[in-house]
N, C-alpha and C positions, 0 to 999 in steps of 0.2 A: 336251345340248350346252351351253346356256345355264347350267345349274346348274354344270356342270364349270368354266366361266369364272368363275363368281361365286365359287366355292370357290377357285380360284387366286388371284383378287383379294384375297379374305379372307385366305388364307395369307400373301401378300405384305404386306398390311397389319399383320398380326400380327407378322411378322418385322421389319418397320420399327419398330414400337413396342417390340419387345424390345430392339433396338439402341438406341433412344432412352433407354429405361429404364436400360440399362447404362452409357450415358454420364453420365445424371444420377447414378447411384449413385457412379460414379468421381469426379465433381466433388463431391459430398457429401462423400466420404471425404477428398478433398484440403482441403476446407474444415474439416473436423473435425481434421485434422492440424495445420493452420494455427492453429486455435483452441487445440489443446493446447499449442502453443509459446508462447502468450501467457499464461502462468501469472502469477497475482498472487502476489508475494512477501509474506512475513509483515511485517507494520509498513508496507506501503504505505498512504498516505493516499488515501481515495476521495473525490473532488471531485463534489459533487452539481451536475448540469447542468440538472436540471429534475425534475418529480415522479416519483419512482421511476427516476431515470436517474443513473448514476455512471460517472465515468472516472478511472482511477488517475493522481493527480497527478504522480507522477514521470514519466509519458508525455508531458506537456504541454510543447510547445514554445514556443508563442505563443498570445495570445488577441487576437483583432481584434474590433472593435466597430463600431457605426454611426458616421458622420461627424457633426459638429456640426449639419449641416442634417437630421439624423434618418434619412438614407438609408444603405444599404450602399454602400461606394464600388465604382465600376465595375471596378476590378481585382480586388477581393475577390469581386464577382458572377462575374466570368470564372473565377476560380479554382475557385469552387464548381461552375460548370457544367462545368469540365474534370474535376474530381474525380468529378462525378456520372457521366459517361461511363465512367470508370475504376472505377465501383463503390466509391469511397473516401469517401462521405458518410455519416454517421451522423446521422439527424435526431431530435433530443430535444426539438424545440419543442412537440410535443404539439398541433399545429395552431395555434399562436400565431405571431405574427410573429418573424421571427429577429433577434434583438438582438445576438448575438455569435456568433463562429465560433471554435472551439478547435482549434488545429493540433497534431496528435499525431505521434508517431514513426511513420515508415512511410508518411507522406504522407496519413494520414487526416484528415478535417475533421469536427468535431462541431458541428451547428447547435443553438444554444440560445436560448431566449427570455429567459434571464437576462442582465442587462447585464454589460458586460465589466468595469466598474468592480468589481462585486460579485465576479465569478468570479476576478478577479486578487487581490482582498483574501484570498478563500478559499485560493487557492493560496499566497500568502504566509504565512498563518497555518500552513499545512500543512508549508511548508519549514521554518519556526521550531521545529515540534515534532520 
C-alpha cells in the first residue's frame, strides 16, 4: 500500500517537472526569437564597453556617468534597480565598479567600468566614420 502511494507521488512529481521543462523550453524559444530580431547590420560600429564586451553604437541613446563627487546619482541608481527587476540590465563591468551606464533602444541598460567620457568619445568617432 505504501509503495503504491510512493509511486503515485513520484508520478505526480515527474508530471510537474515535465510541465516545468515545457514552460522553460517555450520561454527559451521566445528569447531566441527575440534575439533573431536583433540582427547587426553590415557596417554597424561595435562600441567596446569592457574587456570582450561590445554594443552596437547605433543602438546607444545616451551615456550616463558618475557625478563629480564620484558616486552614481540616486535617480540613476533607481533606474538601474527598476531595470534589474524587468531583466533589462546587461552587466559589462567584469566585477569592477560601475563608472557609466549606457542607455540602449528598448529600455536596456549596459553597466560598464569604462568612464562615460571615454565611451562618448568612442561613439563620436563611430558616428563620424
